[in-house]
DODODO-261491 format. One record per residue: x, y, z of N, C-alpha, C in turn; residue number from 1; residue in one letter. Coordinates in nm, 4 decimals, m for minus. Example, Ala and Ser with C-alpha at 12.3 -4.5 7.8 and 13.67 -1.06 7.14 Angstrom:
<lotors>
nu = 1.3190 | nv = m0.5690 | nw = 0.7800 | cau = 1.2300 | cav = m0.4500 | caw = 0.7800 | cu = 1.3200 | cv = m0.3300 | cw = 0.7800 | resi = 1 | resn = a
nu = 1.2850 | nv = m0.2250 | nw = 0.7080 | cau = 1.3670 | cav = m0.1060 | caw = 0.7140 | cu = 1.2900 | cv = 0.0030 | cw = 0.7870 | resi = 2 | resn = s
</lotors>
This chain:
<lotors>
nu = 3.5983 | nv = 4.8324 | nw = 9.8327 | cau = 3.6267 | cav = 4.7002 | caw = 9.8892 | cu = 3.6911 | cv = 4.7100 | cw = 10.0278 | resi = 1 | resn = p
nu = 3.6758 | nv = 4.6065 | nw = 10.1042 | cau = 3.7377 | cav = 4.5994 | caw = 10.2363 | cu = 3.8744 | cv = 4.5344 | cw = 10.2253 | resi = 2 | resn = l
nu = 3.9668 | nv = 4.5787 | nw = 10.3076 | cau = 4.1015 | cav = 4.5225 | caw = 10.3061 | cu = 4.1364 | cv = 4.4688 | cw = 10.4436 | resi = 3 | resn = t
nu = 4.1862 | nv = 4.3459 | nw = 10.4432 | cau = 4.2358 | cav = 4.2822 | caw = 10.5652 | cu = 4.3856 | cv = 4.2649 | cw = 10.5470 | resi = 4 | resn = i
nu = 4.4624 | nv = 4.3048 | nw = 10.6473 | cau = 4.6078 | cav = 4.2970 | caw = 10.6393 | cu = 4.6627 | cv = 4.2192 | cw = 10.7574 | resi = 5 | resn = t
nu = 4.7580 | nv = 4.1302 | nw = 10.7307 | cau = 4.8346 | cav = 4.0648 | caw = 10.8360 | cu = 4.9749 | cv = 4.1239 | cw = 10.8242 | resi = 6 | resn = v
nu = 5.0168 | nv = 4.1981 | nw = 10.9288 | cau = 5.1458 | cav = 4.2666 | caw = 10.9189 | cu = 5.2623 | cv = 4.1758 | cw = 10.9585 | resi = 7 | resn = d
nu = 5.3817 | nv = 4.2303 | nw = 10.9564 | cau = 5.5028 | cav = 4.1524 | caw = 10.9828 | cu = 5.5061 | cv = 4.0935 | cw = 11.1238 | resi = 8 | resn = a
nu = 5.4330 | nv = 4.1548 | nw = 11.2154 | cau = 5.4268 | cav = 4.1048 | caw = 11.3535 | cu = 5.3142 | cv = 4.0042 | cw = 11.3730 | resi = 9 | resn = k
nu = 5.2362 | nv = 3.9819 | nw = 11.2683 | cau = 5.1239 | cav = 3.8892 | caw = 11.2771 | cu = 4.9957 | cv = 3.9544 | cw = 11.3234 | resi = 10 | resn = g
nu = 4.9957 | nv = 4.0874 | nw = 11.3381 | cau = 4.8738 | cav = 4.1578 | caw = 11.3772 | cu = 4.7786 | cv = 4.1637 | cw = 11.2583 | resi = 11 | resn = l
nu = 4.6512 | nv = 4.1520 | nw = 11.2887 | cau = 4.5471 | cav = 4.1519 | caw = 11.1867 | cu = 4.4760 | cv = 4.2870 | cw = 11.1884 | resi = 12 | resn = l
nu = 4.4581 | nv = 4.3442 | nw = 11.0698 | cau = 4.3906 | cav = 4.4730 | caw = 11.0567 | cu = 4.2719 | cv = 4.4586 | cw = 10.9629 | resi = 13 | resn = y
nu = 4.1621 | nv = 4.5208 | nw = 11.0003 | cau = 4.0481 | cav = 4.5372 | caw = 10.9109 | cu = 4.0486 | cv = 4.6849 | cw = 10.8749 | resi = 14 | resn = l
nu = 4.0775 | nv = 4.7146 | nw = 10.7488 | cau = 4.1072 | cav = 4.8508 | caw = 10.7046 | cu = 4.2278 | cv = 4.8992 | cw = 10.7861 | resi = 15 | resn = q
nu = 4.2118 | nv = 4.9951 | nw = 10.8748 | cau = 4.3238 | cav = 5.0487 | caw = 10.9535 | cu = 4.3153 | cv = 5.0101 | cw = 11.1013 | resi = 16 | resn = e
nu = 4.2180 | nv = 4.9276 | nw = 11.1380 | cau = 4.1924 | cav = 4.8956 | caw = 11.2779 | cu = 4.2389 | cv = 4.7545 | cw = 11.3117 | resi = 17 | resn = t
nu = 4.3161 | nv = 4.7421 | nw = 11.4199 | cau = 4.3600 | cav = 4.6096 | caw = 11.4664 | cu = 4.2371 | cv = 4.5320 | cw = 11.5132 | resi = 18 | resn = v
nu = 4.2320 | nv = 4.4037 | nw = 11.4765 | cau = 4.1175 | cav = 4.3194 | caw = 11.5124 | cu = 4.1671 | cv = 4.1773 | cw = 11.5394 | resi = 19 | resn = i
nu = 4.0998 | nv = 4.1076 | nw = 11.6279 | cau = 4.1312 | cav = 3.9677 | caw = 11.6552 | cu = 4.0661 | cv = 3.8806 | cw = 11.5480 | resi = 20 | resn = e
nu = 4.1278 | nv = 3.7670 | nw = 11.5182 | cau = 4.0722 | cav = 3.6754 | caw = 11.4177 | cu = 3.9297 | cv = 3.6354 | cw = 11.4557 | resi = 21 | resn = v
nu = 3.9052 | nv = 3.6111 | nw = 11.5844 | cau = 3.7730 | cav = 3.5673 | caw = 11.6293 | cu = 3.6657 | cv = 3.6742 | cw = 11.6079 | resi = 22 | resn = s
nu = 3.7043 | nv = 3.8002 | nw = 11.6018 | cau = 3.6082 | cav = 3.9088 | caw = 11.5829 | cu = 3.5940 | cv = 3.9495 | cw = 11.4368 | resi = 23 | resn = a
nu = 3.6811 | nv = 3.8971 | nw = 11.3509 | cau = 3.6837 | cav = 3.9398 | caw = 11.2114 | cu = 3.5543 | cv = 3.9100 | cw = 11.1369 | resi = 24 | resn = l
nu = 3.5110 | nv = 3.7860 | nw = 11.1378 | cau = 3.3912 | cav = 3.7479 | caw = 11.0611 | cu = 3.2670 | cv = 3.8202 | cw = 11.1118 | resi = 25 | resn = v
nu = 3.2407 | nv = 3.8226 | nw = 11.2437 | cau = 3.1222 | cav = 3.8972 | caw = 11.2879 | cu = 3.1256 | cv = 4.0445 | cw = 11.2465 | resi = 26 | resn = p
nu = 3.2428 | nv = 4.1051 | nw = 11.2501 | cau = 3.2559 | cav = 4.2457 | caw = 11.2112 | cu = 3.2298 | cv = 4.2631 | cw = 11.0612 | resi = 27 | resn = r
nu = 3.2836 | nv = 4.1719 | nw = 10.9804 | cau = 3.2609 | cav = 4.1795 | caw = 10.8355 | cu = 3.1140 | cv = 4.1588 | cw = 10.8009 | resi = 28 | resn = l
nu = 3.0489 | nv = 4.0672 | nw = 10.8691 | cau = 2.9059 | cav = 4.0439 | caw = 10.8460 | cu = 2.8277 | cv = 4.1711 | cw = 10.8767 | resi = 29 | resn = i
nu = 2.8638 | nv = 4.2381 | nw = 10.9866 | cau = 2.7958 | cav = 4.3627 | caw = 11.0232 | cu = 2.8219 | cv = 4.4729 | cw = 10.9209 | resi = 30 | resn = a
nu = 2.9470 | nv = 4.4873 | nw = 10.8794 | cau = 2.9843 | cav = 4.5926 | caw = 10.7844 | cu = 2.9190 | cv = 4.5711 | cw = 10.6484 | resi = 31 | resn = i
nu = 2.9180 | nv = 4.4466 | nw = 10.6023 | cau = 2.8666 | cav = 4.4178 | caw = 10.4673 | cu = 2.7168 | cv = 4.3926 | cw = 10.4666 | resi = 32 | resn = t
nu = 2.6550 | nv = 4.3968 | nw = 10.5832 | cau = 2.5118 | cav = 4.3674 | caw = 10.5944 | cu = 2.4818 | cv = 4.2268 | cw = 10.5430 | resi = 33 | resn = d
nu = 2.5693 | nv = 4.1330 | nw = 10.5797 | cau = 2.5571 | cav = 3.9903 | caw = 10.5440 | cu = 2.5575 | cv = 3.9655 | cw = 10.3940 | resi = 34 | resn = s
nu = 2.6289 | nv = 4.0479 | nw = 10.3191 | cau = 2.6346 | cav = 4.0342 | caw = 10.1741 | cu = 2.7517 | cv = 3.9424 | cw = 10.1342 | resi = 35 | resn = n
nu = 2.7235 | nv = 3.8199 | nw = 10.0889 | cau = 2.8315 | cav = 3.7292 | caw = 10.0505 | cu = 2.9059 | cv = 3.7743 | cw = 9.9252 | resi = 36 | resn = p
nu = 2.8521 | nv = 3.8718 | nw = 9.8528 | cau = 2.9154 | cav = 3.9228 | caw = 9.7310 | cu = 3.0077 | cv = 4.0418 | cw = 9.7582 | resi = 37 | resn = e
nu = 3.0229 | nv = 4.0812 | nw = 9.8832 | cau = 3.1109 | cav = 4.1939 | caw = 9.9167 | cu = 3.2541 | cv = 4.1585 | cw = 9.8765 | resi = 38 | resn = a
nu = 3.3233 | nv = 4.2538 | nw = 9.8178 | cau = 3.4613 | cav = 4.2320 | caw = 9.7746 | cu = 3.5546 | cv = 4.2563 | cw = 9.8928 | resi = 39 | resn = r
nu = 3.6410 | nv = 4.1573 | nw = 9.9205 | cau = 3.7351 | cav = 4.1640 | caw = 10.0319 | cu = 3.8744 | cv = 4.1289 | cw = 9.9793 | resi = 40 | resn = i
nu = 3.9704 | nv = 4.2150 | nw = 10.0110 | cau = 4.1096 | cav = 4.1910 | caw = 9.9732 | cu = 4.1893 | cv = 4.1543 | cw = 10.0968 | resi = 41 | resn = y
nu = 4.2769 | nv = 4.0546 | nw = 10.0821 | cau = 4.3629 | cav = 4.0110 | caw = 10.1915 | cu = 4.5075 | cv = 4.0343 | cw = 10.1508 | resi = 42 | resn = v
nu = 4.5811 | nv = 4.1001 | nw = 10.2401 | cau = 4.7219 | cav = 4.1301 | caw = 10.2153 | cu = 4.8015 | cv = 4.0751 | cw = 10.3330 | resi = 43 | resn = r
nu = 4.9077 | nv = 4.0015 | nw = 10.3035 | cau = 4.9943 | cav = 3.9486 | caw = 10.4079 | cu = 5.1373 | cv = 3.9936 | cw = 10.3866 | resi = 44 | resn = g
nu = 5.2036 | nv = 4.0340 | nw = 10.4928 | cau = 5.3434 | cav = 4.0728 | caw = 10.4835 | cu = 5.4252 | cv = 3.9536 | cw = 10.4366 | resi = 45 | resn = d
nu = 5.5262 | nv = 3.9780 | nw = 10.3554 | cau = 5.6046 | cav = 3.8680 | caw = 10.2988 | cu = 5.6842 | cv = 3.7918 | cw = 10.4043 | resi = 46 | resn = k
nu = 5.7022 | nv = 3.8484 | nw = 10.5232 | cau = 5.7825 | cav = 3.7816 | caw = 10.6259 | cu = 5.7015 | cv = 3.6877 | cw = 10.7159 | resi = 47 | resn = s
nu = 5.5673 | nv = 3.6887 | nw = 10.7034 | cau = 5.4866 | cav = 3.6009 | caw = 10.7889 | cu = 5.4668 | cv = 3.4644 | cw = 10.7233 | resi = 48 | resn = i
nu = 5.4290 | nv = 3.3691 | nw = 10.8058 | cau = 5.4027 | cav = 3.2344 | caw = 10.7550 | cu = 5.2762 | cv = 3.2358 | cw = 10.6680 | resi = 49 | resn = a
nu = 5.2821 | nv = 3.1650 | nw = 10.5576 | cau = 5.1703 | cav = 3.1539 | caw = 10.4635 | cu = 5.0429 | cv = 3.1067 | cw = 10.5352 | resi = 50 | resn = y
nu = 5.0603 | nv = 3.0231 | nw = 10.6359 | cau = 4.9463 | cav = 2.9686 | caw = 10.7093 | cu = 4.8626 | cv = 3.0747 | cw = 10.7771 | resi = 51 | resn = g
nu = 4.9232 | nv = 3.1854 | nw = 10.8185 | cau = 4.8474 | cav = 3.2921 | caw = 10.8821 | cu = 4.7501 | cv = 3.3564 | cw = 10.7837 | resi = 52 | resn = q
nu = 4.7933 | nv = 3.3744 | nw = 10.6618 | cau = 4.7053 | cav = 3.4305 | caw = 10.5590 | cu = 4.5960 | cv = 3.3288 | cw = 10.5248 | resi = 53 | resn = v
nu = 4.6324 | nv = 3.2023 | nw = 10.5186 | cau = 4.5336 | cav = 3.0987 | caw = 10.4871 | cu = 4.4289 | cv = 3.0846 | cw = 10.5979 | resi = 54 | resn = m
nu = 4.4671 | nv = 3.1097 | nw = 10.7210 | cau = 4.3708 | cav = 3.1073 | caw = 10.8316 | cu = 4.2637 | cv = 3.2144 | cw = 10.8097 | resi = 55 | resn = e
nu = 4.3061 | nv = 3.3323 | nw = 10.7707 | cau = 4.2122 | cav = 3.4411 | caw = 10.7425 | cu = 4.1251 | cv = 3.4053 | cw = 10.6225 | resi = 56 | resn = v
nu = 4.1871 | nv = 3.3570 | nw = 10.5159 | cau = 4.1115 | cav = 3.3182 | caw = 10.3960 | cu = 4.0086 | cv = 3.2099 | cw = 10.4284 | resi = 57 | resn = m
nu = 4.0484 | nv = 3.1127 | nw = 10.5099 | cau = 3.9575 | cav = 3.0056 | caw = 10.5491 | cu = 3.8388 | cv = 3.0567 | cw = 10.6278 | resi = 58 | resn = g
nu = 3.8632 | nv = 3.1507 | nw = 10.7185 | cau = 3.7542 | cav = 3.2082 | caw = 10.7979 | cu = 3.6551 | cv = 3.2821 | cw = 10.7078 | resi = 59 | resn = a
nu = 3.7069 | nv = 3.3553 | nw = 10.6100 | cau = 3.6197 | cav = 3.4284 | caw = 10.5176 | cu = 3.5388 | cv = 3.3325 | cw = 10.4310 | resi = 60 | resn = l
nu = 3.6040 | nv = 3.2280 | nw = 10.3840 | cau = 3.5377 | cav = 3.1270 | caw = 10.3022 | cu = 3.4278 | cv = 3.0574 | cw = 10.3824 | resi = 61 | resn = n
nu = 3.4590 | nv = 3.0195 | nw = 10.5054 | cau = 3.3615 | cav = 2.9500 | caw = 10.5908 | cu = 3.2409 | cv = 3.0386 | cw = 10.6214 | resi = 62 | resn = s
nu = 3.2640 | nv = 3.1699 | nw = 10.6248 | cau = 3.1545 | cav = 3.2636 | caw = 10.6531 | cu = 3.0678 | cv = 3.2889 | cw = 10.5301 | resi = 63 | resn = a
nu = 3.1100 | nv = 3.2359 | nw = 10.4139 | cau = 3.0285 | cav = 3.2479 | caw = 10.2937 | cu = 3.0647 | cv = 3.3632 | cw = 10.2023 | resi = 64 | resn = g
nu = 3.1725 | nv = 3.4358 | nw = 10.2330 | cau = 3.2135 | cav = 3.5437 | caw = 10.1437 | cu = 3.2739 | cv = 3.4829 | cw = 10.0175 | resi = 65 | resn = f
nu = 3.2247 | nv = 3.5268 | nw = 9.9012 | cau = 3.2638 | cav = 3.4645 | caw = 9.7750 | cu = 3.3681 | cv = 3.5430 | cw = 9.6964 | resi = 66 | resn = k
nu = 3.3780 | nv = 3.6723 | nw = 9.7199 | cau = 3.4687 | cav = 3.7563 | caw = 9.6410 | cu = 3.5868 | cv = 3.8000 | cw = 9.7269 | resi = 67 | resn = k
nu = 3.6728 | nv = 3.7038 | nw = 9.7556 | cau = 3.7914 | cav = 3.7276 | caw = 9.8368 | cu = 3.9133 | cv = 3.7102 | cw = 9.7471 | resi = 68 | resn = v
nu = 4.0034 | nv = 3.8068 | nw = 9.7503 | cau = 4.1223 | cav = 3.8021 | caw = 9.6656 | cu = 4.2453 | cv = 3.8411 | cw = 9.7457 | resi = 69 | resn = a
nu = 4.3589 | nv = 3.7846 | nw = 9.7052 | cau = 4.4865 | cav = 3.8219 | caw = 9.7659 | cu = 4.5441 | cv = 3.9415 | cw = 9.6929 | resi = 70 | resn = l
nu = 4.6054 | nv = 4.0310 | nw = 9.7690 | cau = 4.6767 | cav = 4.1441 | caw = 9.7101 | cu = 4.8233 | cv = 4.1057 | cw = 9.7077 | resi = 71 | resn = i
nu = 4.8864 | nv = 4.1203 | nw = 9.5929 | cau = 5.0282 | cav = 4.0905 | caw = 9.5843 | cu = 5.1042 | cv = 4.2134 | cw = 9.5378 | resi = 72 | resn = s
nu = 5.2298 | nv = 4.2170 | nw = 9.5722 | cau = 5.3159 | cav = 4.3263 | caw = 9.5317 | cu = 5.4246 | cv = 4.2700 | cw = 9.4420 | resi = 73 | resn = e
nu = 5.4435 | nv = 4.3312 | nw = 9.3291 | cau = 5.5464 | cav = 4.2831 | caw = 9.2369 | cu = 5.6849 | cv = 4.3100 | cw = 9.2943 | resi = 74 | resn = l
nu = 5.7796 | nv = 4.2206 | nw = 9.2690 | cau = 5.9169 | cav = 4.2445 | caw = 9.3143 | cu = 5.9710 | cv = 4.3727 | cw = 9.2540 | resi = 75 | resn = p
nu = 6.0559 | nv = 4.4403 | nw = 9.3291 | cau = 6.1106 | cav = 4.5687 | caw = 9.2812 | cu = 6.2327 | cv = 4.5470 | cw = 9.1947 | resi = 76 | resn = k
</lotors>
């Protein structure tokens, strides 16, 4: 599966590579070969605004990706 991360500074990563939100969907379409069933995980740092994660989720949804899930970390 592919992993998208929004870090504490608000930077967006696709796997380990920094990417702009505007380039995210075209890059995912290229990587997945336009497969709407590709599994994508989204992880957001707990210190960022919830809206930043929702912006990413919305972009993925609008692009037609159906298997998008949030990654959560249990409290220690």
